[in-house]
Every structure is written in C-alpha cells, then in structure tokens.
N, C-alpha and C positions, 0 to 999 in steps of 0.2 A: 410219352413217358407217364408212368404211374405217379399219381400225386400222393401216394402213400409213403410216408417216412417211417421206416422201422425204428424202433427205440435203440439207442446206442447200447453197446454191451455193458455189463456191470463195471462200474468205475470206482476207484478209490478217490475220495473227496477229502480236501484239506484246506485250511486257511494258512497261508505262509506269510510270516513277518518279513516284509521287505522294506528296508529303509524307513522303518517307523510306520508303515502302512500295511494293510492286509491285501494279499492277492489270493483269490479263490482259485484252486486248481483241481481238475479231475484228471485221473490217469488210468490207462489200461494197456495191456500188451507188454511184450519184452523185445529187446533188440536196441538198435541205435536209437537214441532219443530224437523225437521230432515234436516241436511246439507248433500247435495250430492257433493262429492269432486271428480273431474274428474282426468283422467290419464295425463301422462306427454308427450305424443307423440307430434310430430311437429304439430302446428296449433290447438291443443286441446282447448276446452273451456267447460264450465259447461253445458249449456243448450243443446248443440250439443251432448255431451257425454251421457246425460240422456234423449234424446228426446223420447225414447220408455218407459219411467218409470214415468215421472213427473205426468202425468194425474192420473194414478192409485194410486200412493202413496199420491197424494193430496186429495183423497177421505177421508183419515183419519188423515192427517197430514198437518201442515204448512211446506211446502217444500221450502227450502232455497237453491238456487243453485249459489254458487259464481264461478267466474273465479279465480283460484288460482293465488297468486302472481307470476308475470312473464308471465301470459297467458291472452288471450282474451283482454278484456277492462280494466283489472287491470294494476297497475303500473308494468313496466317490471323490470327484474333483480332478481336473486336469489343468496344468499350467498353460494358460492360453497364449503366453508369449513364445512358447516353443513346444507345442503339443507333441510333435513326432519325437523330439528329444526327451520329453518327459515320459512318454510311453516306453521308448527304447531303454531308458535308464531303469524303469521299473522291471522290464522283462529281463534285462541283463542281471539286475539284482536277484530276480527269481532263479536264474541259472546258478548264481553263486550259492544261493540258499539250498538248492537241490543238489549241489556238489557236482555240477556239470561244467567242464572246461569248454565244451563245444557241443552244439547241437544243430540239426537241421531246423530251418524255419520255414513255415508255410503261412502266408499272410494274404487275407482278402481285404481290399479297399483300405480302411484305416489301419487294419492289422498289416497289410502289406507295406504301408508307409512306415509303420513301426519297425518291421523286419528290415527294411531297406536302410533306415537310419541307424539301427543297431549294427548292421553289417558295415556301413560306412565308418562309423565311429570305432568299432572293434572287429575288424574282419577275422581275426584269429578265433573268434567265439563262434563263428558260423561255419558249419560244414558245407551244406548245399542249401539253396533257397528257392522256394516256389512262390511266385507272386501272382495273384488273380486280380486284375483291374486295380492296381495299387493306387492310393491317393498320392498327391504331390508330384505328378508327372506333367510337366508342361502347363501348370496352373497359372503361371504369370504370362503365358504366351497367347491366351484366348480368354474370352469371357466364360464365366461358370456355365455349365450346361443347365437346362431346365431341371433335370434330375437332381443335380447338386444344389441348386437354389431351393428346390422343395425340401431336401434334407436339412439344409442350413436354416430354413425358415420355420421348421417344425415348432420350435418353442416361442417363436415370435408372433407378432399380430394378435390374433384372438387366442393364442396358446394351443397347446397339444389337444388333439381329439382323435378318436378312433377313425373318423372319416379322413382326416389328414394323413394318418398313418397308412391306411388301406390305399389311398390314392398314390402315395409314394411307392408302396410296395408293388401294387398291381400295375401301375402306369410306368414306373421308371426302374424299379429294381430288377424285374424279370421280363423275359421276352413273352412268355406265356402266362398270363394272369391267373388262369385256372390251376396252375401248378402249385400255388401257395394255399394251403388249407386255412380255413377261417381260424382254426385253433392257433396257428402261428401268429396271426395278426392279433388275436385276443391276448395271447401271452405277452407279446412285445408291447402292446399298448399298456397293459397293467404295469409292466416294468418301467415304461417311459414316464409314468405319472407318479413314480415314487417322489414324495416331497423333497428328499435329499438330492435327487437327480435334477428336479425342476429348479432347485435353488442354484445349481451349478452344472448346467448341461456340459457333457464331456466333449461335445463337438459343436463349435460355434464359429461364426464368421469373425475373423480378426478385427479388432476395433481399437480406437484410441490412438495416441500420438505415434506409437511404434508399429501400427498395423502394416504399413508397407514393408518395413523390415522383417516382420513376421511372415508375410506372404512370400517374400523373396527367399527366406530360409526354408519355407515349406515347399519350394519347387526344386526337386532333386536335379532337374536338367540344368540348374544354375550351379551345382556343386561339382567342382573340378575333380573331386575324388572319385566320382562315378566312372571316369574313364580308366581308373587304375584298380578298380574293385576286383580282387582275384576270385571271389566266391562264385562257383558255378551256379547259374541261375536259369530257371525256367519261368518264362512269363506266359500266362494264359490270360486271354482277353476276349470276352464276348464281342462278337462283331456287332451286336445290336445293343451294346452298353450305352445306356442313356444317362448314366451318372458320371463316369469318367470316360473320356473320349478314347476309343480304340486306337486312335493315332498314337497314343502314349506308349503302346507296346513297341511300335517301331522306333520311337525316341530312345527307349531303353536299349533295344537291340543295337542300335547304331552307336550308342555311347559305351556300353558295357563290354568288356573284353571277352567274356565267356557267358553269353546269353543266348539261349534258345527261345524263339517266340512261336506260339501256337495261337492262331485266332480261331475262335470257335463260332461256327455258323449258327444262326437262329438262337442266339443265347444273349442274355443281358449281363447285368453286373454280377450275378451270383453264380459263377461258373460251377463251383463245387456242389451247389444244390441243384441247379437246373440240368446239368450234364454229369451227374454224379459218377456213372459208370466210366465214362471217358476220363474224367478227372482222376478217379481212383487209380486207373490203370497207368496213365501218364505220370501221375505223382509218384506212385510206387516204383515204377521203372526208373525214373530220374533220381530219386533219392538213393536207390540201390546202385546207381552207376550203370544201369542197363539202357544206355542211349547210344 
C-alpha cells in the first residue's frame, strides 16, 4: 500500500455550541448524513483519523467529522467516571444542534465506543453503524493488551514524548510501521502536548474508589441492552490488532441481533487507514444498504 495520504476535499469548518461546550466540526458532501468518530490515541482528531476515507464517502453522503470532546479543536476534558457516556452525550447534542433526528455513525476505537453507547442509549437516533476495533468490548474479561497499556500510560511515568508516541503508533497501532508517515506522528505529538490536554488527558485508566464500577460500565458485553439493539451494524476488526483484541468482534456478533463481522487480514487497529480502499468500499455499500 502507498504511504501517501491525499489531502481531504475542501471542507466547511465550524465550532458548534453543545451543552455549554464547543465541538469542532468539518463537513463535506451531500446525501444521508454520516458522522465519522475518531479514536482516542494521543493527539488524535477527526479529519486526520479519516484522511483516507472522507473523499470516497462524500460521493454519496453528507460527511460530518467532529473532533470528539477532549480532542483537537473541541473543548478539552472528559468525565472519567463515565467517558463513553460523556462522549455519546456530546455527539447526540451535536446531532441536535445540526438539526439531525438520525444519522449513520462510523467509529474507530474510542469513537466506536462512543457510537455504540449512543446507539444503546438512543437507538432511534442511529440509522446504521460501522465500528472498527471499538473500545469497551470484553475489557473486564481479560487483562489489557500491551498496546492498550502503552496508550493508557502515555501521560504517566516520565510523561509524553515523541519517542513514546512513535512506539505506540508503529509498534501497536498499525500492522506495517512504514505505512505511517513521520508527519502524522509529528502532528499528533504536537497536539498531545497542548498544556490543556496534558492537564486533563481525555483517555486515562479509571482510578479512585469507583474505578471498578467505571470499568464494568465501560464493558459493553456486560450491558444487556446489546442483545436487543436494533441498529444494523458492521464490525470491522484488524486480525493483527494489538490494542483491542480481535476476539471482541466475535463477542459483538454473537450478542447483537443485526451485526455483520469482517476480520481484516494483515491489519492492525487502524482499519480505515491501513486498508482504506477496502474500508471505503465496505463502508459505502453497508451504509447504502447494499449488502
């Protein structure tokens, strides 16, 4: 695969007031609305996470790419007692502000957990859903992976560094380390050391007296609503994912009543980036009902 990432098409940018906070949004295309929700790694943001997908998906859809609360140009800080619920509330509020009763949701990792929580809480707001290696699947049933530990430890110990971030991305995030340009790591490192972000990292290990309760709430396989969720869902999971175990895909497919599962060979945690052509085709067909 080429390591070149084409620039996304021209996009309309705005800061939207949502529940007293700001959510940055970039938009392009026309058609049924689809929100692309990015992952939670250090320095992540919406447009950078989906740089290889926006143009293709915009051929048939109104593509809406927010920076999740706590990331990018959105207001910083995430409620650590219920992070998935906090993100879902923010994105549902964004739908309200955009005048959207319902939309497709596409979510990678942390963004996948946000999408799934939003769908569980308010299934009538979600048309179809695509999840790529979502967080919160079977997390109380096994110890964290080395990749997840690397992610959660980024701001601890001796603090953030470009070396720590590069190790996480090249060793754990992707299957082929050479697929990620240095420029991507440089940009994410700069974003990760924003003093406001460092003061309140948006993704951290639960702690304190309610940590076990938080961990339990963050495992969707403990949520009985999953077996009744009516939203048609496509789960894409890299077979070599070192952050969230690929076995999570089977857990979702076994529990959800309308869930297709596609495991992608020779691919890590970043399916939409590493296998962009395949992802774009599968995603477009699924969202349009061509399955």
